[in-house]
N, C-alpha and C positions, 0 to 999 in steps of 0.2 A: 713839888709837881714834877720837876724834871728828873727824878728818880724814876718815877713811873714812865712817863715818856723814855727814858734810855731804857729801861728794861723791856718795854713795848717794841722799841725799835731793835735792842737785841734779839728778842723773840722772834721779830720778822725775818732777820738776818738768819736765824740759825737753820733757816730752811732753803736759803738762797744757794745756788750752784756754786758761787766761789767760798762760801762760808764750808760746806760740805767738804771741797776740794782741801782745804786748810785742815779741817779735822783731820780729813785721811791723811793727808802728807804728815801732820804731826803723829799719827798712829803708828804709820809707815817706819817715821825716822826712830821712833822709842822701840819697834820691834827692830829695826835693824841694829840698833845700839844694844838690845838685850841678846840677839843673836852674834853680833861680834865678839862680844865678852866670853861666850860659850868656849870651852876648849873644842879642838879641833876632833876628838872622837865623838864628843855629846853634841856636837853640830852635825857630824854625820849619822848619829844615830837619829836625830831629830829630823834628817831628811828623810831617812829611810821608813821610819814610824809614820812620817806624814804622808809619805807619796803613797805607802799599803794602805792606809785609811782612806785617801782620795780614790785610788784605785779601786778599792772595795765598794765604796758608796758609788762610784760611777758603775759599777757593775751591778749592784744592787737597784740602782735606778732603772736601767735600761732591762734588767732580765724581770725584775717583780714588779716594782712599783709603776711602771707604764704599764705592765702587762695587767695588774689588778685593776689600775684606775680604768683602763680600757673596758675590761670585763664589768667594771661597777656600772659604768657610764652606759653600755649596751643593755645591761641586764635592766638598768633604770628604765632607759629609753623603751624596751620593749614591753616593761610591765605597765608603762605610763598608756602607750599605745593599746594595751588590752584592757585597761582601765577604762579608756575611753570608748573603746568599740562597746564594752558592758553599758556605760551610762549612756550610749546612743540609743543601744537596743532598748532599755529600761525606758528612756524618754518615749521612744514612739510607741513603746506598750501603754505606758500611763503619761498621758500629755497634761495632768494635772502637776505633775512633778517635777516642771521644767527649772523651779527655783532651787529643788534640791539637787538635780543632775548637775545644775551650774556652780552650786556652792561644792559639790563634790571635785568636778574639774578643778576649780581652783584651788581647793586644798591639796590636790594630787598634784599639780603644777608646783605649788609652794614647795611643798617637802621634796620633789625631784629636784628643784631647782637647790634647795639647802643643801642635800646630799652630794651632787654634782658640786656645789660650789666649796664644800669641804674638801673634797677630794682636789679639786685645783688648788686650794690653799694649801693644803699640805703639800702638794708638789713642787710650790712656790717656795716654800719655806724650805724644803729639802733641798732645793737647787742651789738657793740663796746660801746656805749652809756649805755645800760645794763648792761655792764661789769662795768665800772664804778661806775655806780649806786649801783651794788652789792658789789663793792668793799669799797665802804663807808658805806654801810650797815654792813659789817663784822668788820670793823673799829670801828663803832659805839659801835656793841656788844662785843668787845674786851675792849672798855672803860667803859661800864659797869661792865662788868666782874670782871674787875680789880680793879673798886670802892667798888663792892661788897666784894670783895676779902680782901679789906683793911680796910674793917668795921669790918670785923670779928676778 
C-alpha cells in the first residue's frame, strides 16, 4: 500500500516547479560535462553549427512561418465571414431551414477553430524547439568561456 502511495506522491511531485527545476539542472550538468570533455576544435565546431541552426530557424520563423500563419488565419476568417453571409442570406430566403443554418454555422466555426489551433500549436512547438537550441547555444558559450578563463 505504501508503494502505491509513494508512486502517487512521486507522480504529483513530477509536475511541481521544484522538481522541474531539479531535472533541468541535472540535464544542464550532464550537458556541461559532455561539452567540457570535447576537444577545443570540436567545441568550436559545435558552437558554429548550433549558432547557424539557431539563426536559420529564427530567420525561417520570422520570414516564412509567421507570414504563412497570418495568411492562413486571415484567409480562414475571410472565408468564415463569407460563409456566414451566405448562410444568413439562405436563412432569410427559407425560414424553415434555420436549424440547418445553425448546424452549418457551428460546423464552420469548429473547422475554423481546429485549423487556427493547429497553426498555433505548430508555432508553439517550433518556438519551443528554438528555445532548446538557444539554451544549448548558451551552454556552449559558457563552456568556451570557462575553458578560456582556465587557460589564463
